[in-house]
C-alpha positions in Angstrom: 4.6 8.7 2.1 1.8 7.0 4.2 -0.8 9.3 5.9 -2.3 6.2 7.7 -1.4 2.9 9.2 -3.7 1.4 6.5 -1.3 2.6 4.0 1.7 0.7 5.3 -0.5 -2.4 5.8 -1.5 -2.2 2.1 2.1 -2.0 1.2 2.6 -5.1 3.0 -0.3 -6.7 1.3 0.7 -5.6 -2.0 4.2 -7.1 -1.5 2.5 -10.5 -0.7 0.1 -10.3 -3.8 -3.0 -10.0 -1.5 -5.9 -7.9 -2.0 -5.7 -4.6 -0.3 -7.9 -3.5 2.5 -10.0 -0.3 3.4 -9.3 -0.1 7.2 -7.4 -2.0 9.6 -10.7 -2.6 11.3 -12.1 -4.7 8.5 -13.2 -8.2 9.3 -11.2 -9.7 6.5 -8.4 -12.1 7.7 -5.7 -9.8 6.0 -7.1 -7.0 8.0 -7.5 -8.7 11.2 -3.7 -10.0 10.9 -2.4 -6.6 10.1 -4.5 -4.8 13.0 -2.9 -7.4 15.3 0.7 -7.3 14.3 1.1 -3.7 13.2 1.5 -2.0 16.4 3.7 -4.7 17.8 6.2 -4.8 14.9 6.1 -1.0 14.7 7.4 -0.9 18.3 9.9 -3.6 17.6 11.3 -1.7 14.6 11.5 1.5 16.4 13.2 0.1 19.4 15.8 -1.9 17.3 17.8 1.2 16.3 18.4 4.8 17.4 16.2 6.2 14.7 16.9 10.1 14.6 13.3 10.9 14.0 12.3 8.7 17.0 15.0 10.0 19.3 14.2 12.4 22.1 15.9 14.1 25.0 14.1 14.7 28.6 14.9 15.7 31.9 13.6 13.1 34.2 11.1 14.0 37.3 11.9 12.0 40.5 8.9 9.7 41.9 8.0 9.9 45.7 9.3 6.3 45.8 12.5 5.3 47.1 14.4 2.1 45.9 14.7 -0.7 48.6 18.4 -1.1 47.8 21.2 -0.5 45.7 20.3 2.8 44.4 19.1 6.2 45.9 16.8 7.6 43.6 14.0 6.5 41.1 13.1 8.5 38.2 9.8 8.0 35.9 10.3 7.3 32.4 8.3 9.2 30.0 5.1 7.6 28.6 5.9 6.0 25.1 9.7 5.4 26.1 10.6 2.4 24.2 14.4 2.4 25.0 16.9 4.6 27.1 19.8 5.2 24.8 22.0 7.3 27.2 21.9 9.5 30.1 23.9 12.5 31.2 25.3 10.5 34.2 29.1 10.4 34.8 31.0 7.7 33.0 30.7 4.5 35.5 27.8 5.9 37.3 25.4 3.0 37.2 21.9 3.0 36.6 19.1 0.6 35.4 15.5 0.3 34.2 12.9 -1.6 36.0 9.4 -1.5 36.7 8.3 0.8 39.6 6.1 0.0 42.4 3.5 2.6 41.5 5.0 4.7 38.5 5.4 2.1 35.5 8.8 1.8 34.1 11.5 3.9 36.1 15.2 4.6 35.9 17.0 3.7 39.1 20.4 5.6 39.9 22.3 7.3 42.8 22.1 10.8 41.1 19.9 13.7 42.5 18.9 14.5 38.8 19.1 12.8 35.4 18.5 13.6 31.7 17.9 10.9 29.1 18.2 10.3 25.4 15.5 7.7 24.5 13.5 6.1 21.7 9.9 7.4 21.6 7.0 5.3 20.5 6.0 7.4 17.4 2.4 6.3 16.2 1.9 9.3 13.6 3.0 7.7 10.2 3.5 11.1 8.7 6.4 11.6 10.6 8.0 8.3 9.4 10.9 8.8 6.9 10.4 6.9 3.8 13.2 4.2 4.5 11.8 3.5 7.9 8.0 3.2 6.5 9.4 0.7 3.9 11.2 -1.4 6.5 7.9 -1.3 8.5 6.0 -2.7 5.4 8.5 -5.3 4.9 8.7 -6.4 8.3 4.8 -6.8 8.5 4.7 -8.5 5.1 7.5 -11.0 6.3 5.7 -11.3 9.6 2.1 -12.3 8.2 3.5 -13.9 5.0 2.8 -17.3 5.8 -0.5 -16.5 7.2 -1.6 -15.0 3.9 0.1 -17.1 1.2 1.0 -20.4 2.9 4.3 -20.3 1.2 7.6 -20.7 2.9 9.5 -19.2 -0.1 7.4 -16.0 -0.2 8.1 -15.8 3.7 11.9 -16.3 3.2 11.9 -13.7 0.5 9.9 -11.3 2.5 12.6 -11.7 5.6 15.5 -11.3 3.1 14.1 -8.2 1.5 13.5 -6.7 5.0 16.9 -7.6 6.1 18.3 -5.6 3.1 16.0 -2.7 3.7 16.7 -2.3 7.0 20.5 -2.3 6.6 20.2 0.5 4.0 17.8 2.3 6.0 20.0 2.4 9.1 22.7 3.4 7.1 20.8 6.5 5.6 19.7 7.3 9.2 23.3 7.1 10.6 24.2 9.6 8.1 21.8 12.4 9.5 24.4 13.2 12.2 27.8 14.7 12.6 30.4 13.5 15.3 33.5 15.5 15.9 35.5 12.5 16.8 35.1 8.8 17.4 34.9 7.8 21.0 37.7 6.0 22.3 37.5 2.5 24.0 39.8 1.8 27.1 40.1 -1.7 26.2 41.6 -0.9 22.7 43.6 2.3 24.1 45.4 0.0 26.6 47.3 -1.4 23.6 49.1 2.0 23.2 
């Protein structure tokens, strides 16, 4: 398992047959590319799936601001919230995410209180499960492959490897929860 971001970057570079780096802050082209693309791709991969290790739950605090129209309340989202997955609001109760006037990203709704389940921006690589770590290394390799190798075949191979790995990783991640029953869908239930 990786103990630093440079370990994941070196995994990506090794997949491309490129020389390894000492640190993301090195001045060689590979390090500059990895340093630039790593945080963006980490956030992208985290937000792409409700990974169990990155899923958090919290009660939101109301802000002092009031929405101008449509909603009654504004709640500040936690720092590092990449994506809201669910709320404790009643079914059919509307909510949306916007940039607040003075509070960064906020959740707007008509309730007096709200709890959310969200994807947190995890930066500590020691918290990444092995399947996520491998997905991130492959995503980085695919992203920087042409800049490193100038070879479209390598680029296509890396994207293909990433897609296969992320499919498997999501499957493994989904097996870390037990649900008592399948959710029903009113559009399907109407058939009965």
